[in-house]
C-alpha positions as CSV (number, residue, x, y, z in Angstrom):
1,M,0.2,-0.2,-0.1
2,I,1.2,3.3,-1.1
3,N,1.7,5.9,2.4
4,K,1.4,9.3,2.0
5,V,3.3,10.4,4.3
6,T,6.4,8.6,2.5
7,L,5.2,10.1,-0.4
8,I,5.4,13.6,0.8
9,F,8.7,12.8,1.8
10,I,10.0,11.4,-1.7
11,L,8.1,14.4,-3.6
12,C,10.2,16.8,-0.9
13,S,13.5,14.9,-1.5
14,I,13.1,15.4,-5.4
15,T,12.5,18.7,-5.6
16,Y,13.6,21.0,-2.9
17,S,15.8,20.4,0.3
18,C,13.6,19.4,3.0
19,K,15.4,21.5,5.3
20,S,14.8,24.7,3.3
21,N,13.8,28.0,5.1
22,K,13.4,31.7,3.9
23,E,16.9,31.6,4.1
24,D,18.0,29.2,2.1
25,K,15.7,28.7,-0.8
26,V,17.5,27.5,-3.9
27,P,16.5,24.2,-4.9
28,V,19.1,21.5,-4.4
29,Q,21.0,20.9,-7.3
30,H,23.1,17.9,-7.9
31,N,25.2,18.1,-11.4
32,P,28.1,16.1,-11.2
33,S,30.8,17.6,-13.5
34,R,31.9,13.9,-14.9
35,H,28.9,13.3,-16.8
36,I,28.6,16.7,-18.1
37,N,30.6,17.5,-21.4
38,Q,29.2,21.3,-21.8
39,E,31.9,24.1,-20.6
40,I,31.4,27.9,-21.2
41,L,34.4,28.9,-23.9
42,N,34.0,32.9,-23.6
43,T,36.1,34.3,-20.9
44,N,33.5,37.1,-20.2
45,A,30.3,34.7,-19.9
46,Y,32.1,32.7,-17.5
47,S,33.2,35.6,-15.3
48,Y,29.6,36.4,-15.0
49,Y,28.1,32.7,-14.9
50,L,30.4,32.6,-12.0
51,K,29.0,35.8,-10.1
52,G,25.3,34.8,-11.1
53,R,26.1,31.6,-9.4
54,Y,27.5,33.3,-6.0
55,F,24.2,35.5,-5.9
56,L,22.3,32.7,-6.7
57,E,23.7,30.5,-3.8
58,A,23.6,33.7,-1.7
59,N,19.7,33.6,-2.0
60,D,20.1,37.6,-3.8
61,F,17.8,36.1,-7.0
62,D,17.8,39.9,-8.6
63,S,21.6,40.2,-9.0
64,A,21.7,36.8,-9.9
65,T,19.4,37.2,-12.8
66,F,21.2,40.2,-13.9
67,Y,24.7,38.6,-13.7
68,L,23.7,35.3,-16.0
69,K,21.4,37.2,-18.5
70,K,24.6,39.4,-18.7
71,S,26.6,36.3,-19.7
72,L,24.3,35.1,-22.4
73,K,25.2,38.4,-24.0
74,Y,28.6,36.9,-24.3
75,E,27.7,33.4,-25.2
76,K,24.3,31.2,-25.8
77,N,25.1,28.4,-23.7
78,P,23.1,25.8,-21.9
79,I,24.4,25.8,-18.7
80,T,23.4,29.5,-18.2
81,Y,20.0,29.1,-18.9
82,N,20.2,26.1,-16.4
83,E,21.2,28.4,-13.8
84,L,18.1,31.0,-14.6
85,G,15.7,28.2,-14.4
86,R,17.1,27.6,-11.1
87,V,16.8,31.5,-10.0
88,E,13.1,30.8,-11.2
89,L,12.6,28.0,-9.4
90,S,13.6,29.3,-5.9
91,K,11.4,32.2,-6.4
92,N,8.6,29.7,-7.2
93,N,8.1,31.0,-10.7
94,N,7.4,27.6,-12.2
95,L,6.3,28.1,-15.6
96,D,9.6,31.0,-16.2
97,A,11.8,28.1,-14.8
98,I,10.1,25.4,-17.8
99,N,11.0,28.4,-20.0
100,Y,14.4,28.6,-19.5
101,F,15.2,25.1,-19.1
102,K,13.6,24.6,-22.4
103,Q,15.7,27.4,-23.4
104,S,18.5,25.0,-22.7
105,R,17.8,22.6,-24.4
106,E,16.4,24.4,-27.4
107,V,20.5,26.0,-27.6
108,D,21.7,21.9,-26.5
109,P,19.4,19.1,-26.3
110,T,22.5,17.1,-24.9
111,Y,22.5,18.9,-21.7
112,W,21.1,15.8,-20.2
113,I,20.4,18.0,-16.1
114,N,17.8,20.0,-17.9
115,Y,15.2,17.4,-18.5
116,I,15.9,16.3,-15.0
117,N,15.1,19.7,-13.6
118,E,12.5,20.5,-16.1
119,S,10.9,17.2,-14.9
120,R,11.0,18.1,-11.4
121,V,8.9,21.3,-12.1
122,F,6.5,19.4,-13.9
123,L,6.5,17.4,-10.4
124,I,5.8,20.3,-8.4
125,L,2.9,21.2,-10.7
126,K,1.8,17.5,-10.0
127,K,1.7,17.7,-13.9
128,H,3.1,13.9,-14.3
129,S,2.2,12.8,-17.9
130,E,4.3,16.3,-19.2
131,A,7.1,15.0,-16.7
132,E,7.4,11.6,-17.6
133,N,7.4,12.7,-21.5
134,I,10.2,15.1,-20.6
135,L,12.1,12.1,-19.0
136,N,11.2,9.6,-21.8
137,K,13.0,11.9,-24.5
138,L,16.3,12.0,-22.2
139,I,16.1,8.3,-22.3
140,E,15.3,8.3,-25.9
141,R,18.3,10.6,-27.2
142,S,20.7,10.1,-24.6
143,D,23.6,7.7,-24.5
144,S,24.5,8.2,-20.8
145,D,24.2,5.4,-18.8
146,Y,24.0,7.4,-15.6
147,W,21.3,9.9,-16.9
148,I,19.2,6.9,-18.6
149,S,19.5,5.8,-15.0
150,Y,18.6,9.1,-13.7
151,A,15.2,9.6,-15.7
152,N,14.1,5.7,-14.8
153,Y,14.8,6.8,-11.0
154,Y,12.2,9.8,-11.6
155,L,9.9,7.5,-13.4
156,A,9.8,5.0,-10.9
157,L,8.3,8.0,-8.3
158,I,6.3,9.3,-10.7
159,N,4.6,5.9,-11.4
160,Y,5.0,5.0,-7.1
161,E,3.1,8.2,-6.3
162,Q,0.5,7.5,-9.1
163,G,-0.3,4.1,-7.8
164,N,0.6,2.1,-10.9
165,N,1.6,-1.3,-11.1
166,C,4.3,-2.9,-8.9
167,K,5.8,-4.6,-11.7
168,K,6.3,-1.8,-13.6
169,I,8.0,0.3,-10.8
170,Q,10.4,-2.7,-10.1
171,Q,11.4,-2.4,-13.4
172,L,12.0,1.2,-13.7
173,I,13.9,0.7,-9.8
174,E,15.8,-2.1,-11.5
175,K,16.7,0.4,-14.6
176,S,17.8,3.0,-12.5
177,K,20.1,0.9,-10.3
178,N,23.1,2.9,-11.3
179,M,22.3,5.7,-8.9
180,E,23.7,3.2,-6.4
181,L,27.2,4.0,-7.6
182,D,26.9,8.1,-6.9
183,P,27.8,8.8,-3.4
184,E,26.0,12.2,-3.7
185,V,22.8,10.5,-4.6
186,S,23.0,6.7,-3.4
187,K,21.5,7.2,0.3
188,Q,18.8,9.2,-1.0
189,Y,18.2,6.7,-3.9
190,L,18.5,3.3,-1.7
191,K,16.1,5.1,0.9
192,H,13.7,5.2,-1.9
193,K,14.1,2.2,-3.0
194,N,13.3,0.3,0.1
195,I,10.3,2.1,0.8
196,I,9.2,2.0,-2.9
197,L,9.7,-2.1,-3.1
198,Q,8.6,-2.7,0.8
199,D,5.1,-1.2,-0.5
200,C,5.2,-3.2,-3.8
201,I,5.9,-6.5,-2.0
């Protein structure tokens, strides 16, 4: 049986940090560099990007937006659009966040973290079919075992919330098992995996 308290815990973990408060509203971002090939090449663009990231982490969203947009004047790249999406997500401007994540994918459809981030926003909005659609696009287009596993992990959580067939959920968990190898994600992943599989007994 699906436990609603458990479900709330899971959704909190995959959107915002459960420990977030007014002083720390930035969505938790897992962005492992070894699984991302893109870089910001222009020196000025990179400098302004770093300033934008600094102000984002400091919860100064207006300054973050200013410097990130300034970075884009020197170089259009998916990384900066992704950060602008994080800014809007931090401000609970979910539709604006989606727009930035989409722009990031338009600039570079192989910047896989944007598919994950866009799906997170749809989960916040309880638009599960849209979240599933963007995750399935990642699976279809990517040849990265890591990001495909990440997408299947989110798909398992979506299907769990919707109370779908346990066999399908178990299959998605099996397809996402590479998450166990990531030291930053494995603890959360294993906790969710155990909760889901126990409920599916």
